[in-house]
Structure formats: structure tokens, C-alpha cells
C-alpha positions as CSV (number, residue, x, y, z in Angstrom):
1,M,19.1,-65.8,19.1
2,K,15.8,-66.3,21.0
3,I,14.2,-64.8,24.1
4,T,14.1,-67.3,26.9
5,K,13.0,-65.5,30.0
6,L,11.6,-62.2,31.4
7,E,12.1,-61.4,35.0
8,T,11.1,-58.3,37.0
9,Y,12.5,-56.8,40.2
10,L,10.7,-54.3,42.5
11,V,13.6,-52.2,43.9
12,P,13.7,-49.1,46.1
13,P,13.0,-46.3,46.1
14,R,10.1,-46.8,43.7
15,W,11.4,-48.6,40.6
16,L,10.8,-51.7,38.6
17,F,13.6,-53.3,36.6
18,L,13.2,-55.9,33.9
19,K,15.8,-58.5,32.8
20,I,15.3,-60.2,29.4
21,E,17.5,-63.3,28.9
22,T,18.4,-65.1,25.6
23,D,19.6,-68.5,24.6
24,E,23.0,-67.0,23.6
25,G,23.6,-65.6,27.1
26,V,23.1,-62.0,26.1
27,I,21.0,-60.1,28.7
28,G,19.1,-56.9,28.3
29,W,17.8,-54.6,31.1
30,G,14.9,-52.1,31.0
31,E,12.9,-50.0,33.5
32,P,9.1,-50.5,33.0
33,I,7.5,-48.4,35.8
34,V,4.5,-46.3,36.6
35,E,5.4,-44.7,40.0
36,G,2.8,-45.9,42.5
37,R,1.5,-48.7,40.2
38,A,4.6,-50.8,39.9
39,R,2.9,-54.2,40.6
40,T,0.3,-53.4,37.9
41,V,3.0,-52.9,35.4
42,Q,4.7,-56.0,36.6
43,S,1.5,-57.9,35.8
44,A,1.4,-56.3,32.3
45,I,4.9,-57.5,31.6
46,E,3.8,-61.0,32.5
47,A,0.9,-60.8,30.1
48,L,3.0,-59.4,27.3
49,S,5.7,-62.1,27.7
50,D,3.5,-64.5,25.7
51,Y,4.3,-62.4,22.6
52,L,8.1,-62.4,23.3
53,L,9.2,-65.8,24.5
54,G,10.9,-67.8,21.7
55,K,11.2,-64.7,19.4
56,D,14.3,-63.0,18.0
57,P,15.1,-60.0,20.3
58,L,16.8,-58.2,17.4
59,Q,13.4,-57.8,15.6
60,I,12.7,-54.8,17.8
61,N,10.3,-53.0,15.4
62,K,8.3,-56.1,14.8
63,L,8.1,-57.0,18.5
64,W,7.1,-53.4,19.4
65,T,4.4,-53.3,16.8
66,T,3.1,-56.7,17.9
67,L,3.0,-55.6,21.6
68,Y,1.2,-52.3,20.6
69,R,-1.1,-53.3,17.7
70,G,-1.6,-56.9,18.9
71,G,-4.0,-55.7,21.6
72,F,-7.4,-54.3,20.7
73,Y,-7.0,-51.8,23.7
74,R,-3.9,-49.7,23.3
75,G,-2.0,-46.9,24.9
76,G,-2.3,-45.6,28.4
77,P,0.3,-45.5,31.2
78,I,0.3,-49.2,32.2
79,L,0.6,-50.8,28.8
80,M,2.9,-48.2,27.3
81,S,5.2,-48.4,30.4
82,A,5.4,-52.1,30.1
83,I,6.3,-51.8,26.4
84,A,8.8,-49.1,27.3
85,G,10.8,-51.3,29.6
86,I,10.7,-54.2,27.2
87,D,11.8,-51.9,24.3
88,Q,14.8,-50.6,26.4
89,A,15.9,-54.2,27.2
90,L,15.6,-55.2,23.5
91,W,17.8,-52.3,22.5
92,D,20.3,-53.2,25.2
93,I,20.4,-56.7,23.9
94,A,20.9,-55.5,20.3
95,G,23.8,-53.2,21.3
96,K,25.5,-55.8,23.4
97,S,25.1,-58.5,20.7
98,L,26.7,-56.2,18.1
99,N,29.2,-54.7,20.6
100,V,28.1,-51.1,20.0
101,P,26.1,-48.5,22.0
102,V,22.5,-48.0,21.1
103,H,23.1,-44.6,19.6
104,Q,25.4,-46.2,17.0
105,L,22.5,-48.4,15.9
106,L,20.4,-45.2,15.6
107,G,22.9,-43.6,13.2
108,G,25.4,-42.1,15.6
109,T,25.5,-39.0,17.7
110,V,25.1,-35.4,17.0
111,R,26.7,-34.4,20.3
112,D,29.2,-35.8,22.7
113,K,27.6,-34.7,25.9
114,V,24.3,-33.2,27.2
115,Q,23.6,-30.6,29.9
116,V,21.8,-31.9,33.0
117,Y,20.1,-30.2,35.8
118,S,19.8,-30.7,39.5
119,W,16.6,-30.8,41.5
120,V,16.2,-28.3,44.4
121,G,13.5,-28.1,46.9
122,D,10.9,-30.9,47.4
123,D,7.2,-31.4,47.3
124,F,6.8,-28.4,49.6
125,P,9.8,-26.4,48.3
126,G,12.0,-24.5,50.7
127,N,15.6,-23.5,51.4
128,I,15.9,-22.7,47.7
129,Y,18.7,-20.1,48.0
130,E,21.0,-22.5,49.8
131,Q,20.2,-25.4,47.5
132,V,20.9,-23.4,44.4
133,I,24.2,-22.3,45.8
134,R,25.1,-25.9,46.5
135,A,24.1,-26.9,43.0
136,K,26.3,-24.2,41.4
137,E,29.2,-25.3,43.6
138,N,28.7,-28.8,42.2
139,G,29.0,-27.5,38.7
140,F,25.3,-27.3,37.6
141,H,24.3,-24.5,35.2
142,A,20.6,-25.3,35.6
143,V,18.1,-26.5,38.3
144,K,14.5,-27.5,38.5
145,M,12.1,-27.0,41.4
146,N,8.5,-27.6,42.2
147,G,6.9,-24.2,41.9
148,T,4.2,-24.9,44.4
149,G,3.1,-27.2,47.1
150,Q,-0.6,-27.8,47.4
151,Q,-2.6,-25.3,45.3
152,A,-6.2,-24.1,45.4
153,F,-8.2,-23.8,42.2
154,I,-7.7,-20.1,42.2
155,S,-4.5,-18.7,43.8
156,N,-4.8,-15.9,46.4
157,V,-2.3,-13.1,46.6
158,Q,-0.3,-14.9,49.3
159,D,0.0,-18.1,47.2
160,I,1.4,-16.2,44.3
161,K,3.8,-14.2,46.4
162,E,5.2,-17.4,48.0
163,V,5.9,-19.0,44.6
164,E,7.4,-15.7,43.4
165,K,9.6,-15.5,46.5
166,R,11.0,-19.0,45.9
167,V,11.8,-18.3,42.3
168,A,13.3,-15.0,43.2
169,E,15.6,-16.8,45.6
170,A,16.7,-19.2,42.9
171,R,17.5,-16.3,40.5
172,E,19.4,-14.3,43.2
173,A,21.5,-17.4,44.1
174,G,22.1,-18.5,40.6
175,G,22.5,-15.2,38.7
176,D,21.4,-14.5,35.2
177,S,23.3,-17.5,33.7
178,L,21.3,-20.1,35.7
179,G,18.6,-22.0,33.9
180,I,15.6,-22.4,36.2
181,G,12.9,-25.0,35.3
182,I,9.7,-24.6,37.3
183,D,7.5,-27.6,37.6
184,F,3.8,-26.9,38.3
185,H,3.4,-30.7,38.5
186,G,-0.2,-30.5,37.3
187,R,-1.1,-29.1,40.8
188,V,-2.2,-25.8,39.3
189,H,-5.6,-25.4,37.7
190,R,-6.3,-23.3,34.7
191,A,-7.5,-20.1,36.5
192,A,-4.5,-20.2,38.9
193,A,-1.9,-20.9,36.2
194,K,-2.4,-17.6,34.4
195,P,-1.5,-15.2,37.3
196,L,1.3,-17.5,38.5
197,I,3.0,-17.6,35.1
198,K,2.6,-13.9,34.7
199,A,4.2,-13.3,38.2
200,L,7.2,-15.4,37.3
201,E,8.0,-13.9,33.9
202,P,10.4,-11.2,35.4
203,Y,12.7,-14.0,36.6
204,N,13.0,-15.5,33.0
205,P,12.4,-19.2,33.8
206,M,14.0,-21.7,31.4
207,F,10.6,-23.3,31.2
208,I,7.4,-24.0,33.1
209,E,6.5,-27.6,33.2
210,E,3.0,-29.1,33.3
211,P,1.2,-25.8,33.9
212,V,-2.1,-27.6,33.7
213,L,-3.2,-31.2,34.0
214,P,-2.8,-33.4,30.9
215,E,-6.6,-33.7,30.8
216,H,-6.7,-30.0,30.0
217,L,-4.1,-29.7,27.3
218,D,-6.4,-27.5,25.2
219,C,-5.8,-24.8,27.8
220,L,-2.2,-24.6,26.7
221,K,-3.2,-22.6,23.6
222,N,-4.3,-19.7,25.8
223,I,-1.3,-20.0,28.1
224,V,1.5,-20.3,25.5
225,N,0.0,-17.3,23.5
226,N,0.0,-15.1,26.6
227,T,3.5,-15.6,28.0
228,S,7.1,-15.2,27.0
229,T,8.1,-18.2,29.2
230,P,8.7,-21.5,27.3
231,I,6.0,-24.0,28.2
232,A,6.9,-27.7,28.6
233,T,4.7,-30.8,29.0
234,G,4.6,-34.5,28.2
235,E,5.5,-36.8,31.1
236,R,1.9,-38.1,31.2
237,L,1.6,-38.5,27.4
238,F,2.2,-42.1,26.3
239,S,2.7,-42.2,22.6
240,R,3.3,-40.1,19.4
241,Y,-0.5,-40.0,19.0
242,D,-0.9,-38.1,22.3
243,Y,1.6,-35.5,21.0
244,K,-0.1,-34.8,17.7
245,A,-2.5,-32.0,18.8
246,I,-0.1,-30.1,21.0
247,L,2.5,-30.0,18.2
248,Q,0.2,-29.3,15.3
249,E,-1.6,-26.5,17.3
250,G,1.6,-25.0,18.6
251,W,0.6,-25.4,22.3
252,V,4.1,-26.3,23.6
253,D,7.7,-25.2,23.3
254,I,9.4,-28.3,24.9
255,V,8.1,-31.9,24.9
256,Q,9.0,-34.2,27.8
257,P,8.4,-37.8,26.9
258,D,9.5,-40.3,29.6
259,L,11.2,-43.3,28.1
260,S,9.8,-45.5,30.8
261,H,6.3,-44.4,30.1
262,C,6.0,-43.5,26.4
263,G,6.9,-46.8,24.7
264,G,10.6,-46.7,25.2
265,I,13.5,-45.7,23.0
266,S,11.7,-46.6,19.8
267,E,8.7,-44.4,20.5
268,G,10.7,-41.7,22.2
269,L,12.8,-41.2,19.1
270,K,9.7,-40.8,16.9
271,I,8.2,-38.3,19.3
272,A,11.5,-36.3,19.3
273,N,11.6,-36.3,15.6
274,M,8.0,-35.2,15.3
275,A,8.9,-32.3,17.7
276,E,11.9,-31.3,15.6
277,A,9.6,-30.9,12.6
278,Y,7.8,-28.2,14.6
279,D,11.0,-26.5,15.9
280,V,10.1,-27.8,19.4
281,N,12.8,-29.0,21.8
282,V,12.8,-32.3,23.7
283,A,13.8,-32.7,27.3
284,F,13.4,-36.4,28.3
285,H,11.6,-36.7,31.6
286,C,13.6,-38.8,34.1
287,P,13.0,-38.7,37.8
288,L,13.7,-42.4,37.8
289,G,16.4,-45.0,37.8
290,P,19.6,-45.8,35.9
291,L,18.0,-47.6,33.0
292,T,15.7,-44.8,32.2
293,L,18.6,-42.3,32.4
294,A,20.8,-44.5,30.3
295,S,18.1,-44.8,27.6
296,S,17.5,-41.0,27.7
297,L,21.2,-40.3,27.2
298,Q,21.3,-42.6,24.2
299,L,18.5,-40.5,22.6
300,D,20.0,-37.2,23.8
301,G,23.0,-38.2,21.7
302,V,21.1,-38.7,18.4
303,C,18.3,-36.1,18.7
304,Y,19.4,-32.7,17.4
305,N,16.6,-30.9,19.4
306,A,17.5,-32.4,22.8
307,L,17.7,-29.4,25.1
308,I,18.6,-30.7,28.6
309,Q,18.4,-33.9,30.6
310,E,16.7,-34.5,33.9
311,Q,18.4,-36.9,36.3
312,S,17.3,-38.0,39.7
313,M,20.5,-38.4,41.7
314,G,19.8,-36.8,45.1
315,I,16.1,-36.1,44.3
316,H,13.8,-36.0,47.3
317,Y,11.9,-39.1,46.1
318,N,14.9,-41.3,46.5
319,K,14.4,-42.8,49.9
320,G,16.2,-46.1,50.4
321,G,17.8,-46.3,47.0
322,E,19.8,-44.2,44.6
323,V,20.7,-44.3,40.9
324,L,24.3,-45.3,41.4
325,D,23.5,-48.1,43.9
326,Y,22.6,-50.5,41.1
327,L,25.6,-50.0,38.8
328,K,29.0,-51.6,38.5
329,N,30.2,-48.6,36.5
330,P,28.8,-45.6,38.3
331,E,31.3,-43.4,36.5
332,V,29.1,-43.6,33.4
333,F,26.9,-40.9,35.0
334,K,29.7,-38.6,36.1
335,I,28.7,-35.0,35.9
336,E,31.4,-32.5,34.8
337,D,30.7,-28.8,34.6
338,G,27.0,-29.5,34.4
339,Y,27.2,-32.1,31.6
340,M,27.0,-35.9,31.2
341,N,28.8,-37.7,28.4
342,I,26.7,-39.8,26.1
343,P,27.5,-43.5,27.2
344,S,29.8,-45.3,24.8
345,L,29.7,-48.9,26.1
346,P,27.7,-51.5,24.3
347,G,23.9,-51.5,24.7
348,L,22.5,-48.9,27.0
349,G,26.0,-48.3,28.4
350,V,25.3,-49.3,32.0
351,D,26.6,-52.4,33.8
352,I,23.8,-53.5,36.2
353,N,24.9,-55.1,39.4
354,E,22.5,-57.9,39.4
355,E,23.5,-59.1,42.9
356,V,22.5,-55.8,44.4
357,V,19.2,-55.8,42.3
358,V,18.3,-59.3,43.6
359,K,19.1,-58.3,47.2
360,R,17.1,-55.1,47.2
361,A,14.2,-56.8,45.5
362,S,14.0,-59.4,48.3
363,E,12.1,-56.7,50.2
364,P,9.9,-55.2,47.4
365,H,8.8,-51.6,47.8
366,K,5.2,-50.5,47.9
367,W,5.6,-46.9,47.0
368,R,2.5,-44.7,46.6
369,N,2.3,-41.1,45.8
370,P,1.0,-38.9,48.6
371,I,-2.7,-38.2,48.9
372,W,-3.3,-34.5,49.6
373,H,-6.5,-32.9,50.9
374,Y,-7.8,-29.4,50.9
375,E,-8.9,-27.9,54.2
376,D,-12.5,-28.8,53.3
377,G,-11.6,-32.5,52.9
378,A,-11.6,-32.6,49.1
379,I,-8.7,-34.3,47.2
380,A,-6.0,-32.0,46.1
381,E,-3.6,-32.6,43.2
382,W,-0.2,-34.0,44.1
């Protein structure tokens, strides 16, 4: 079997899909995307296709290594996201060609299902109480919310109290059994993170995500040693090498590699296994589309330290397109009592509706993340 064609599709709300075709008619799908830089990743896919056309798609390790080590300049969001989508599609082809799910190729599952959480709030979170009640009514046992909107370098008393009020609403609505993930989204700087985290400790968050920007991961040492709240990070780390220091130094309790950014299923598994050696959980980051979610579920099935799975159905980013829009088998992502089953169909386990993909891609999106400014005109972190 040989790879004959790679084709990409820009589809709403902000995703990029990749289809890899073979001379035996087996097709694989992947999701190589950097949100807000989709066309740049699209160009990277085109450049990397030279290393793939005519090659055996089942030689996943060799092809991955060629794509990564064949370039003098390595890593980073664009190249690793391009490799990630390619890797997902190659695993999809491998599973389909052998008529088994990807997790079977990785040695089989350690669990049958994984807990998922629902997003509540939006970029400027509000109405938290009502949304948590709704999430519980829909069977969720955990939610995640942006802790803050725009944040100053140093929080004033009002800022801290507003964040605390939102988390208090979530705890009141959800009760003691609800898991509450609080995403700082890299919006919070070092000096502001310390008092915010301390103020939230009485509400026992499930974790605080990206308490500081990835450029300042060395600050995590001070944070993790001065709070009882589990600290999570990793969506903007792009390979196992980026995780070395935070695992070796004990700076994190939960790692969050994104399988559309960190080199795909192949690299995501290595990151998860590294984390397990340090007794650190993995919670695959996934505010994206069906192929990222399907890939994540495959690894949730095989990784003992998988904690919980993010999914983006109904998330505030999804304007003009939803996860289930692109599937012929939407039941694969059915949520029952707060859990999703590990997909059991061949490959990634999702049947992509190519007709819908082509139609939606006929008007390609141009999504950009918001640009925020402080009152003085300086750029604020989104």
C-alpha cells in the first residue's frame, strides 16, 4: 500500500481536516490545526507531503521520524501540528487496513470508558450557576470554566473577588461531588496567579490550568509548592522534549498534551507514558473537532494515567460548526452519565461525512483569536 494524495479542508468553526489517500482505497483522516493559523499549517502539510507520497502508510514510526528529524529546524506549533494531523491519519489508515481500532494496535485498552467534562461560561465567564445546573442535568460530573476574562499584571481586590464569586457559584450549583477545572488560559501573570490560586483553594478545584504562560514554566515550581490545588498545563507544549523539565522538576500534577499540536497519537502516547513514570495524570486537551477527540479517546483507552477528557460540543468557540456535524456516526460520541465509551470501530472509530466536509470547506473560515487591550492601549493576553 502506498500514499497517493494528501488533501486539506478548512472547515468551520476554526478547524483544518486532512485526508490521506492510498492506492488500495484506504483513506485516513486527521486534524492538523493551530487555531488562528490554519492556513500556515495547511502550507506546512503541503511541504511535508514530499516525504510521504509513494511511501507505505503503515510505516508510521519511520514516517514520523522522517518528518521530525528530516528537518534541521524542529518542533514548534506549526510543524508539530502538521505532523500531528498526518500521524492521526496514518493511524486511521493502519486501523482500517487491519480492521481494528487504533487502541488495539497499541496493545488494547485499560478502561472501557472515560469521564468527560462540559465547558461552562465563555471568554468573559458569566451565568455560571445556571450553566452548571444544566450540565448536571445533562449527566456531567465535571465542568471546566475560564477563571477570568482580561487580567491585569497584578490583580486588585475586585478582580480576585469576581473570580472567587464565579467559582463559588459553580461549587454551590454542583455540590461537593462536582469536579471543577479552572482555566487561567495564560491570561494571568506570575504576581496575579499567587493570590488568585490562594483565594480559590477553599472551593477545592479539580485543577487549575495554565496558571502562567508557557514562557514562564519555571514559575510553576513556586506555585505547585505553595498550593493544595492540582496544577495542569501542556496545551502549548509540542513534544516530549518540552515536557522534560516540568516532569523532572515536579512542576505539574496533570499534563495536557493536545493531539493536534504535540505530534499526534505517536508523540502523545510517549508524553503520557513519561508522565506516568512521575505519577502525573494526563488529560488530553481537546477544544477542537471530531478527529482530535477520536484520537484522544483512543489514547484514553490505553493510558493508565488518563484522568478526564475535554470535549468541545457546545463550547463557545463553535460558531458555524459543531463536532457532530461532520460525522456519519455521531453516536460514537454519546455521553452517558458523564462518560464516553472508547470507540471500537476500525481506525480512529469515526466515519467522516466527506460530502459535508467538502461543502463546508467551499467557504473556508478565517478564524482569528480575539485581540484584547488594556485600558492604556497595551496588548492583553487572550
